C-alpha positions as CSV (number, residue, x, y, z in Angstrom):
1,M,0.0,0.0,0.0
2,T,2.8,2.4,0.8
3,G,4.7,1.7,-2.4
4,G,1.6,2.7,-4.4
5,H,1.2,5.9,-2.5
6,K,4.8,6.8,-3.3
7,L,4.1,6.5,-7.0
8,W,0.7,8.3,-6.8
9,A,2.1,11.7,-5.5
10,P,4.4,12.4,-8.4
11,V,1.8,11.3,-10.9
12,M,-0.8,13.6,-9.3
13,T,1.7,16.5,-9.3
14,L,2.4,16.0,-13.0
15,A,-1.3,15.8,-13.8
16,L,-2.1,19.1,-11.9
17,A,0.8,20.8,-13.6
18,A,-0.5,19.7,-17.0
19,C,-4.0,21.0,-16.2
20,G,-2.6,24.3,-15.1
21,A,-0.5,24.8,-18.2
22,T,-3.5,23.9,-20.4
23,A,-5.7,26.5,-18.5
24,V,-3.1,29.2,-19.0
25,R,-3.1,28.6,-22.8
26,R,-6.9,28.4,-23.0
27,L,-7.9,31.1,-20.6
28,L,-7.1,34.8,-20.3
29,V,-8.0,37.2,-17.5
30,V,-8.4,40.8,-18.6
31,T,-9.2,44.0,-16.8
32,V,-11.5,46.5,-18.5
33,R,-10.2,50.1,-18.8
34,G,-12.7,52.7,-20.0
35,T,-16.4,52.9,-20.7
36,S,-17.0,51.7,-24.3
37,M,-18.7,48.5,-23.0
38,T,-21.0,50.0,-20.3
39,P,-23.5,49.1,-19.2
40,T,-22.5,45.5,-19.8
41,H,-18.9,45.7,-18.5
42,H,-17.4,48.5,-16.4
43,H,-14.0,50.1,-15.8
44,G,-11.9,47.9,-13.5
45,E,-14.0,44.8,-14.1
46,R,-12.1,41.6,-14.5
47,L,-13.2,39.2,-17.3
48,L,-12.5,35.6,-17.9
49,V,-11.9,34.9,-21.6
50,G,-11.9,31.5,-23.3
51,R,-9.4,31.6,-26.2
52,T,-11.1,30.8,-29.5
53,R,-11.6,32.4,-32.9
54,T,-15.0,30.8,-33.3
55,V,-17.5,33.6,-32.5
56,R,-21.2,34.2,-32.9
57,R,-23.2,37.4,-33.2
58,G,-23.9,38.9,-29.8
59,Q,-20.9,37.5,-28.0
60,V,-18.4,39.9,-26.2
61,V,-14.9,39.3,-27.4
62,V,-11.3,40.4,-26.7
63,A,-9.4,41.3,-29.8
64,L,-6.1,42.8,-30.8
65,R,-6.3,46.5,-31.1
66,P,-6.1,47.4,-34.9
67,R,-3.0,49.0,-36.3
68,S,-5.2,51.7,-37.9
69,P,-4.5,55.4,-37.5
70,A,-7.2,55.9,-34.9
71,V,-6.2,57.8,-31.7
72,W,-6.5,55.8,-28.5
73,R,-6.7,57.6,-25.2
74,E,-3.8,58.0,-22.7
75,D,-3.1,54.2,-22.4
76,R,-1.2,53.6,-25.6
77,H,0.4,50.4,-24.4
78,S,-2.6,48.0,-24.3
79,P,-2.7,45.8,-27.3
80,L,-6.3,44.6,-26.6
81,I,-9.9,45.8,-26.8
82,V,-13.2,44.5,-25.7
83,K,-16.2,44.7,-28.1
84,R,-19.4,42.9,-29.0
85,V,-19.7,40.9,-32.3
86,A,-22.4,42.5,-34.4
87,A,-21.9,40.3,-37.5
88,V,-19.8,37.4,-38.6
89,P,-18.6,36.3,-42.1
90,G,-21.4,35.9,-44.6
91,E,-24.0,37.8,-42.5
92,P,-25.5,41.1,-43.7
93,V,-23.6,44.2,-42.5
94,P,-25.8,45.9,-39.9
95,P,-26.8,49.4,-41.0
96,G,-24.3,52.1,-39.8
97,S,-21.9,49.5,-38.3
98,V,-19.1,50.1,-40.8
99,P,-18.1,53.0,-43.1
100,P,-20.2,52.9,-46.3
101,L,-17.2,52.1,-48.5
102,A,-16.1,49.2,-46.3
103,A,-19.6,47.6,-46.6
104,G,-19.0,47.1,-50.4
105,R,-21.5,46.1,-53.0
106,T,-22.6,42.8,-51.5
107,G,-23.6,44.3,-48.1
108,R,-22.2,41.1,-46.4
109,V,-19.3,40.6,-44.0
110,P,-16.4,39.3,-46.0
111,P,-14.7,36.0,-45.2
112,G,-12.2,36.2,-42.3
113,R,-13.7,39.4,-41.0
114,V,-16.1,40.5,-38.2
115,V,-18.0,43.6,-37.2
116,L,-17.2,44.6,-33.6
117,L,-19.1,47.3,-31.8
118,G,-18.9,48.8,-28.3
119,D,-22.1,48.8,-26.2
120,N,-21.6,52.5,-25.3
121,T,-21.6,54.0,-28.8
122,A,-20.7,57.5,-27.5
123,A,-17.4,56.2,-26.0
124,S,-16.3,53.5,-28.5
125,V,-14.1,53.4,-31.5
126,D,-15.1,50.3,-33.3
127,S,-16.2,49.0,-36.7
128,R,-18.2,52.2,-37.3
129,Q,-14.9,54.1,-37.7
130,L,-12.4,51.3,-38.4
131,G,-14.4,48.9,-40.7
132,F,-14.1,45.2,-40.4
133,F,-11.8,43.5,-37.9
134,P,-9.8,40.4,-39.0
135,L,-11.2,37.3,-37.3
136,D,-7.6,36.2,-36.7
137,D,-7.2,39.2,-34.3
138,V,-10.0,37.9,-32.1
139,L,-8.3,36.2,-29.1
140,G,-11.4,34.8,-27.4
141,V,-14.9,35.1,-26.0
142,V,-15.7,36.6,-22.6
143,T,-17.2,33.8,-20.5
144,R,-17.9,35.7,-17.2
145,S,-16.9,38.5,-14.9
146,L,-14.6,37.7,-12.1
147,P,-14.5,39.1,-8.5
148,R,-11.7,41.5,-7.8
149,P,-8.8,39.9,-6.0
150,E,-8.1,40.9,-2.4
151,G,-4.5,42.0,-2.0
152,A,-1.8,40.7,-4.4
153,H,-2.5,39.2,-7.9
154,R,-3.9,35.7,-7.6
155,G,-5.0,33.1,-10.2
156,C,-3.8,30.9,-12.9
157,C,-3.9,33.2,-15.8
158,R,-2.0,36.1,-17.2
159,T,-3.7,39.5,-16.7
160,E,-3.7,42.1,-19.5
161,E,-5.2,45.5,-19.0
162,I,-7.5,46.8,-21.7
163,R,-8.3,50.3,-22.6
164,H,-11.3,50.7,-24.8
165,D,-12.6,54.1,-24.4
166,L,-10.9,55.5,-27.3
167,N,-11.9,59.1,-27.9
168,P,-8.9,61.5,-27.4
169,P,-9.1,64.2,-24.7
170,G,-10.0,67.4,-26.4
171,G,-11.6,65.5,-29.2
172,A,-9.2,66.0,-32.1
173,P,-8.1,62.8,-33.8
174,G,-4.5,62.5,-34.7
175,R,-2.0,59.9,-36.1
176,D,1.0,58.3,-34.4
177,G,3.3,58.7,-37.4
178,R,4.0,55.0,-37.7
179,G,0.8,54.0,-39.3
180,G,-0.2,52.1,-36.2
181,A,-2.8,52.7,-33.5
182,A,-1.6,55.3,-31.0
């Protein structure tokens, strides 16, 4: 009985380590910065994101911030945004959701692209200004809100901060000079 127990502990340790490594690759915890997703998600809220590029209309997703010449507020370091999927490839483009020229003649979302919109239209830069987002830039779907941790950072997953209220202070858009999002 003791010999079996000696073998069980290392096997269990390896199994737990493998599960933890898989969770880190498949899950992401992000902290919302800004107001573009209110009333659904609020500044400072932590979100659990399941990594996938399979999305449906209505889901809230985390995506890479586009490299377009849009001006992003003070936080110029966050590479991520939180938005709601308004249309997926092959679906009709919702009226007013992309610039008229981007919608094209077919009026459908092209293959490999999605329409992403913020819930708070007054505080969101999204497909209305930037056009279609590459589906490959979607990192995952928000599965739930998480409680704020007490004290130091805890959890199994990497935390990224997101800034997604994108209107510049003073209102005047500008460019970063590199052709990427500022």
